[in-house]
C-alpha positions as CSV (number, residue, x, y, z in Angstrom):
1,X,39.1,114.1,-4.5
2,X,39.1,110.9,-2.4
3,X,42.6,110.1,-3.6
4,X,43.8,113.5,-2.4
5,X,42.3,112.8,1.0
6,X,44.0,109.4,1.1
7,X,47.4,111.0,0.3
8,X,46.8,113.6,3.0
9,X,46.0,110.8,5.5
10,X,49.1,109.0,4.4
11,X,51.2,112.1,5.1
12,X,49.7,112.4,8.6
13,X,50.4,108.7,9.3
14,X,54.0,109.1,8.2
15,X,54.5,112.2,10.4
16,X,53.0,110.4,13.4
17,X,55.2,107.4,12.9
18,X,58.3,109.6,12.5
19,X,57.4,111.6,15.6
20,X,57.1,108.4,17.6
21,X,60.4,107.1,16.3
22,X,62.2,110.4,16.8
23,X,60.9,110.5,20.4
24,X,62.0,106.9,21.1
25,X,65.4,107.2,19.4
26,X,66.4,110.0,21.6
27,X,66.8,107.5,24.4
28,X,68.7,104.8,22.6
29,X,71.2,103.7,25.2
30,X,72.7,100.2,25.8
31,X,69.9,98.2,27.4
32,X,67.2,100.6,26.3
33,X,67.2,99.9,22.5
34,X,64.4,97.3,22.6
35,X,61.6,99.9,22.7
36,X,62.8,101.6,19.5
37,X,63.4,98.3,17.7
38,X,59.9,97.1,18.6
39,X,58.3,100.3,17.4
40,X,60.4,100.4,14.2
41,X,59.9,96.7,13.2
42,X,56.3,96.7,14.1
43,X,55.2,99.9,12.5
44,X,57.5,100.8,9.5
45,X,55.5,98.7,7.0
46,X,52.1,100.2,8.1
47,X,52.5,103.5,6.4
48,X,52.4,104.3,2.7
49,X,55.9,105.5,2.2
50,X,55.3,106.0,-1.6
51,X,53.4,109.2,-0.6
52,X,56.2,110.6,1.6
53,X,57.6,114.0,0.8
54,X,61.4,114.8,0.5
55,X,61.4,116.1,4.1
56,X,59.7,112.9,5.4
57,X,62.1,110.7,3.5
58,X,65.1,112.6,5.0
59,X,63.6,112.1,8.5
60,X,63.0,108.5,7.7
61,X,66.6,108.0,6.6
62,X,67.8,109.4,10.0
63,X,65.5,106.9,11.7
64,X,66.9,104.0,9.6
65,X,70.3,105.0,10.9
66,X,69.0,104.9,14.5
67,X,67.4,101.6,13.8
68,X,70.7,100.2,12.7
69,X,72.4,101.7,15.7
70,X,69.8,100.2,18.1
71,X,70.1,96.9,16.4
72,X,73.9,96.9,16.8
73,X,73.5,97.7,20.5
74,X,71.0,94.9,20.9
75,X,73.3,92.4,19.1
76,X,76.1,93.1,21.6
77,X,74.2,91.1,24.2
78,X,74.0,88.0,21.9
79,X,76.6,85.4,21.2
80,X,77.5,82.8,18.6
81,X,74.9,81.5,16.1
82,X,72.0,83.5,17.6
83,X,74.0,86.7,17.2
84,X,74.7,85.9,13.5
85,X,71.1,84.9,12.8
86,X,69.8,88.1,14.4
87,X,72.4,90.2,12.5
88,X,71.2,88.7,9.2
89,X,67.5,89.4,10.3
90,X,68.4,93.0,11.1
91,X,70.1,93.5,7.8
92,X,67.0,92.1,6.0
93,X,64.7,94.4,8.0
94,X,66.8,97.4,7.3
95,X,67.0,96.5,3.6
96,X,63.2,96.1,3.4
97,X,62.7,99.4,5.2
98,X,65.0,101.2,2.9
99,X,63.4,99.7,-0.2
100,X,60.0,101.0,1.0
101,X,61.2,104.6,0.9
102,X,60.6,106.6,-2.3
103,X,64.2,107.5,-2.9
104,X,63.4,109.1,-6.2
105,X,62.4,112.3,-4.2
106,X,66.1,113.0,-3.9
107,X,66.2,113.5,-7.6
108,X,63.3,116.0,-7.5
109,X,60.5,113.4,-7.9
110,X,58.2,115.5,-5.7
111,X,58.6,117.8,-2.8
112,X,56.3,119.2,-0.1
């Protein structure tokens, strides 16, 4: 029974993070992407994505796209070596964030 409670708490935490990201991503404009990037990079790893439902993974995938877009906007202000280093860091962050998602749910692994 404790495991069920833990999974329910994980689902609530995932929903809260997604709500925050969705609210923040609505305002991604050049110069305003920092808030979204800070939230995404600082919080993504804090939730138990392995307990995400299909709907949550779909929402998370949309936020990964927003994360990439925000990162690209941020990179436009950088030049030279710093820009390349930050682009590589962004790619690494996005790869790790994608790897954390239970993509098997798209194959019918489990649904809400």
